[in-house]
C-alpha positions in Angstrom: 97.2 108.8 51.2 94.1 109.6 53.3 93.7 105.9 54.2 97.3 105.8 55.3 96.7 108.9 57.6 93.6 107.3 59.1 95.3 104.0 59.6 98.3 105.7 61.2 96.0 107.7 63.5 94.1 104.5 64.4 97.4 102.7 65.2 98.6 105.6 67.3 95.3 105.6 69.3 95.6 101.8 69.8 99.2 102.1 71.0 98.2 104.9 73.3 95.3 102.9 74.7 97.4 99.9 75.4 100.1 102.0 77.1 97.6 103.8 79.4 96.9 100.8 81.6 100.6 100.3 82.3 100.9 104.0 83.3 97.7 103.8 85.4 99.1 101.0 87.5 101.8 103.2 89.1 100.6 104.6 92.4 101.7 108.0 93.6 101.5 109.7 97.0 101.3 113.5 97.6 100.7 115.5 100.8 99.1 118.8 101.3 99.3 121.2 104.3 96.1 122.7 105.7 95.7 126.4 105.1 92.1 127.4 105.6 90.5 127.4 109.1 88.2 124.5 108.2 91.1 122.4 106.9 93.1 123.1 110.1 90.1 122.3 112.3 89.1 119.1 110.5 92.3 117.6 109.3 95.0 119.1 111.6 98.3 119.1 109.6 96.7 118.2 106.3 95.9 115.3 104.0 97.9 112.7 102.1 96.5 111.1 98.9 97.4 107.9 97.2 96.3 108.0 93.5 96.9 106.8 90.0 97.0 109.0 87.0 96.0 107.7 83.6 96.0 109.5 80.3 92.7 111.2 80.9 92.0 111.1 84.6 93.3 110.9 88.2 91.7 108.4 90.5 92.1 108.8 94.3 92.7 105.4 95.9 93.2 106.6 99.5 92.9 109.7 101.7 94.9 109.8 104.9 95.3 112.4 107.6 98.9 113.4 107.3 99.8 113.6 111.0 97.8 110.6 112.3 97.2 107.0 111.0 93.5 107.6 110.0 92.3 107.3 106.5 89.7 106.1 104.1 89.5 104.3 100.8 87.0 106.4 98.9 85.0 105.1 95.9 84.0 107.2 92.9 80.5 108.5 93.3 78.4 107.0 90.5 74.9 108.2 91.5 74.1 110.9 88.9 71.3 112.5 90.8 73.4 112.8 94.0 76.4 114.1 91.9 74.3 116.8 90.4 73.1 117.9 93.9 76.6 117.9 95.2 77.9 119.9 92.2 75.2 122.5 92.7 76.2 122.9 96.4 79.7 123.8 95.4 78.7 127.2 94.0 81.5 128.8 92.0 83.6 125.7 92.4 80.9 123.5 90.6 82.5 121.1 88.2 86.0 121.5 89.6 86.4 118.3 91.6 86.0 114.6 91.3 83.3 113.2 93.5 84.0 110.4 95.9 81.8 108.4 98.3 83.1 107.9 101.9 82.2 104.3 102.9 79.9 104.6 105.9 80.3 100.9 106.7 84.1 101.2 107.2 85.0 102.2 110.7 87.3 105.0 109.6 84.7 106.1 107.1 82.2 106.6 109.8 84.8 108.6 111.8 85.5 110.9 108.9 81.9 111.5 108.1 81.2 112.4 111.7 84.2 114.7 111.9 83.4 116.5 108.6 79.6 116.5 109.0 78.3 115.9 112.5 75.0 114.2 112.5 75.4 112.7 109.0 75.4 109.0 108.2 76.6 109.4 104.6 79.4 111.4 103.2 81.1 112.5 100.0 84.2 114.5 99.1 84.8 116.6 96.0 88.6 116.6 95.5 90.1 119.2 93.2 92.8 118.5 90.7 95.9 117.0 92.2 98.9 118.6 90.5 102.6 119.2 91.4 103.0 122.4 93.4 99.4 123.5 93.0 97.0 124.3 95.8 94.0 122.0 96.4 90.4 122.5 97.5 88.3 119.8 99.0 84.6 120.0 99.7 83.1 117.7 102.3 79.4 116.8 102.2 77.1 114.8 104.3 73.4 113.9 104.4 71.0 116.2 106.3 69.7 114.2 109.3 66.2 115.7 108.9 65.7 115.3 105.1 68.4 112.9 103.9 69.4 115.4 101.2 73.1 116.2 100.7 74.5 119.3 102.4 77.8 121.1 102.2 79.7 120.8 105.5 83.1 122.2 104.8 85.3 123.8 102.2 89.0 123.0 102.9 92.0 124.6 101.3 95.5 123.1 101.2 98.9 123.9 99.9 101.1 121.4 98.2 103.7 119.9 100.5 105.4 117.2 98.4 105.3 114.0 96.6 106.6 111.0 98.4 108.1 107.8 97.1 105.8 104.8 97.3 107.2 101.8 99.1 108.7 99.2 96.7 107.4 97.3 95.1 104.6 99.5 93.7 102.0 96.7 93.6 98.3 96.4 94.4 99.0 95.8 98.1 101.0 99.0 98.6 97.9 101.0 99.6 97.4 98.6 102.5 101.0 99.0 103.7 100.7 102.8 103.5 97.7 102.6 105.8 99.5 100.6 108.5 99.7 102.6 111.7 103.5 102.2 111.7 104.0 103.3 108.1 107.0 105.6 107.7 108.7 104.5 110.9 112.0 102.7 110.7 111.6 99.0 110.1 108.1 99.2 108.7 
């Protein structure tokens, strides 16, 4: 009987693991309105996120200013030492956001780094949990021009605005279409 229970549990875990990649492939898009002074000053109307959600985590694929066609394709931050420093800079919010690197080689990445952290040449975002009808906090970090060490540049608060339907078909190229300057206009 115990073997049967273990086999059934193993089979259930295997089925769940094979179903997760199919679920992870569906991209979603949500927008948030700026509420804090830093968020209004740095993002204007707010931010829009393209993301995937798997069984255990959410992965941000794109961050776009809601009102203007400017955005980045952030990468998960994988440098453990930097991540610990960024987490420590978040104070009471430590551990509450996923850390992403802003690509300084991408034109819009450089623009976002300079907007969030003047003088910095590297940038990171700690993005809180994206959830339906829940507020969101985003921390923006940059490197200190004098020391090169990470510094906290802004703490931005947002309120949930809505989830938007992704353009059909929901395929790998959809993020590129969402970032076109004419996205959302008739005929695009």
